[in-house]
Residue, then its C-alpha position, 0 to 999 in steps of 0.5 A: m280646442y273643441t270640447p264636446w257638449f256632453m263634457k261641458r254638461f258633465r263639468h256643470f254637473l260636477v260643479a252643481a253636485g259639489a255646490c249641493v254637497a257643500i250646502v248640505i254639509s254646511a246645513g248639517l254643521v249649522a244644525c250640529w252646533d245649534c243643537s249639540g252646543f259644539i262651536p264651529l272650531e270643535i266641529l271643524r277639528h272633528l271633521e278634519r280628523r274624520l276626513d283624514g285619509h279619505p281624499r275623495l271625501q276631503m275634496l267634496g267637503s273642502p268647500a264647506l270646511g273652508a267656508m267654516r274655517w273662514l267664518n271662524d277666523q272672521l269671528d276671532s279677527d276683532v279679538p286682540a291677539s295680545p290682551d291689553s292689560s288695561v282691560e283688567p285692574s291688576a295688583m301688578r301695577e303696584v309693583p315698583g322696581s326695574l326689569n333689568p336682571f343685572q340690577e341688584s334685587p331687593a333685600i330678603w330677610l329671614l325672621r326667626g323669633e326676635t332675630r332678623k337676618r338678611v340672606g343673599s337669595l331665595a335659595d339661601a333662605a330655603a337652605q337656612a330656614v327651619d320650622g316656624d321661620v318667616v321669609l320676607l321679601q322687600p317689594g320690587v323685582h327679584w330676579t331668581n332661578g327659584a328655590v326648593w323647600r321641602g319638609k318644612s313649615v314656613s311662611i314666605r311673604g312680601d314685606g309690606g307690599l307685593a314682591r315680584l319673583m321674575a324667572s331669570s333662567d333655568l328654574a328650580e329642578g326644572k319645575a317652578l319659581l317655588v318648589l314646595g312639598g312635604g310640609s306646611f307653607e304660607v305664601r302671601h303678597l308675592a307675584f310670579q312671572g315668566a316661569r317656563v321650562a322644557d316640559r312646557n308647564g313651568a309654574g309659579i308654585r309647584f306643590e308636592g304634598g302637605r298643606l299650602r295656603v296662598e293669599h293676595c298673590v299674582f300669577q301671570d305670563s307663565e306657563s302654569g300658575i299653581l301646579i299641584n302634584g297628585d298625592p299617593d296617599e290621596a288623603t293629606t294634601e290640602v291647598q287653599v288659594s284666596f284673593t289671588e289673580f291668575a292672568r295670561l297663563g298657558d303654553g299655547m298648546g293646552y299642556a299648562h293651566a292656571v291652576y292644576a290639582g292632581r289627585i289630592r284631598l282638597l282644593e279650595l279657591r275663594g275670592n280669586h280672579f282668573h282671566h285671559g287663558k292661553v289655550g289651557h284650562l283656567v281651573k283643572s282639578r282631580a281633587q277628592v273635594s274641589k270647593l270654589v266659592a265667590n271667584r271670578i273665573t271669566d276668560n274675558p275678551g281676547g282670552q283663549a282658554s279651553y274649559e273654564l272649569n275641568f274636573p276630569n275625575g269628578g269627586q265632590v265639586f262645590l261651586i257657590g257664588n262664582v261668576i264664570g264666563q267663556s270668551r268668544s275666542t275659546q278653544n272649547g265650547a264647554v264651560l265646565s267639563m266633568l268625569e271625562e277621564g273616569q271615576p276614581w272617587a267613591r263620591n262624584e257630585l256637582h253642587a252648583v248654587h247661585n253661580s252666574w254663567v255667561n257664554l260670549h261665543p255667538f254660536g253657543g256652547r255647552f255650559l255643563q258637560v258631564a260625561g258620567p253618572l253622578s252620585g249626588g249634587q244640586v243645581w239651584r238658582n244659577l243665572v245662565v247668560g247667552r247662547g248655549t245648551w244648559r242641561v242639568p245632569e240626570g238625577v240631580p235636583s235642580g230649580g230656580n235657574l234662570r236663562v237670559g240673553l246677553d242684553a238682559v245684564q248690565d255688561a256681559q263683555a265686562g263680566d257685569l252680570r247684574p240685571g240690566h233692569w229689574q224683573p220679578e223672575w230675578v228674585a230667588d225663591s225661598p231655599p229649597l230642600v234636598d233630602g230634607a236639608e237646605v241647599s248650600a247657602l250663599t253667604e258671601v259675594y265676590r266684589h271686583p277686584l279680589r274682594v269678598e263681602p258677607l251678605p246680611k242675614g235675611r236679605a232677599l237674594l237674586v238668582g246668580a252670584l252678584q247681589 
C-alpha cells in the first residue's frame, strides 16, 4: 500500500519528537535526583502519580519512565531478595529446640519469693502472676498464642539462655506474642518470631502504657518488633531497649516497623542492632523524648527499609554515637525524617553528635530531612559516608562534621566505617560550646555484635561513632 511522502516525514517527526521529549525528561530526572537527593524510585512514584489521568502526557513520558524503571530494577537485581542470615551474627543461632509445633514446649516456671511453681503455658503464667513475680522460660522453642499482662509489675525471662516464643496461631487479642500494659515490666533473654495478625502489625511485644525494660532479646521474621501505643496522659510511659537484635521485620507494605512508639514520654534505645527491614521503618518514634545511644541501625545489603529513623512529630531527639546506614535497595531516599506530621510537642530539637552515617544507594539520597522548624539542637562531629545531600536544619549549631566517599572507610557494605587510612581531618576538635555549655558527650561506643564499651576519659576522639 502506497504511503504518501509527507506521512512518512510526519512519522519520522513524531519519533524524533518523542525521543527528544524522552531525553529532556530523562535529563530532568537525573538533575532532580542529583540536586534534590531523591532516588529514582521516589521520582518514579511521584511522576507516575502526577501523570495519572493525563493519557497524552503518559504516552510522551512513558519511554523515559520505562527506562528509569528498568534502570532501578537493574540496581536491585544483584541484591538478594531473601537476605542470607549468615550476613549478620545473630543470637538466634544459640537457641536449641524443635520447630515442630506438636512437640512439647520447654518448661515455664513461676517464681514467688522462695517458691518455684511450674505452669502449663505463658497464658497460665500471666493469669497467676502477681506484683514482684518472676516468670522463667526454659531455653528452647515455645509454641504459643501469646499472653496478656496488665496492671502488674513482673519480670519475664529466659532461664539461663534465650527462649524463643514462636507464634502458633491467632495471637493474644489479635495483637502480639506479649501484650503488656498498665504496670512495670522487664523482659530479658527472649526471642520473638512469626508474629502476624489481620491488621498487618503483629508484634513481638505490644506495650500499652507504664514502664517497660527490654534487654538481650531478639525480634525477627514478624510484622512488628515492639509496638508501643500512645499514652493519653503523654507523661508516664517510658520504654528502654538495650542489647537487642531486630531483623527482617515489616509487612512488605510499610504499615509495620521494627520499633514503633506512639506519643509517650520516653523511648530510649542503647546498644541495639537493627537490620534487613521489610519496607517499614527501622525506628519510628512520636515520643516526647527519643534517645538513641550507641546503636547500629544499618539496613544492610538486601534490606528494604524506608526511613532508618523517623520522628514524624518531632520532640527532643538525641542521637549520640550511632552507626546509621541506608541500603541500596531502600524504599525511601531519606535516612532520617522528622516533623513531617506536625508538632504536638513544645520542644522540637535534633541533637546529633558523633554518629556515623552511610548511604549505599548509588544515586544518593537525603541524610537529614526535617520538614519543620526546630526550637533547638546541635549537629556536631558526624561522619557522613557516601552520596546524598547533607543539610543541617536552619538555625541549628553545627561543626566538625566530615564528608567522605565510600572508599575512605574500611568496609562500607559491612558497616565498618572506621577510617581506611589515617588522615588528620578524622581527628575531632576540642569540644565546642552551645549556649555556653559543652555539646552532648560521646562516652561509650558500639561494638558489634550487641556490645557497648565505655571510652577512656581524656582520649582523643575521631569524628563519627566508631573509635
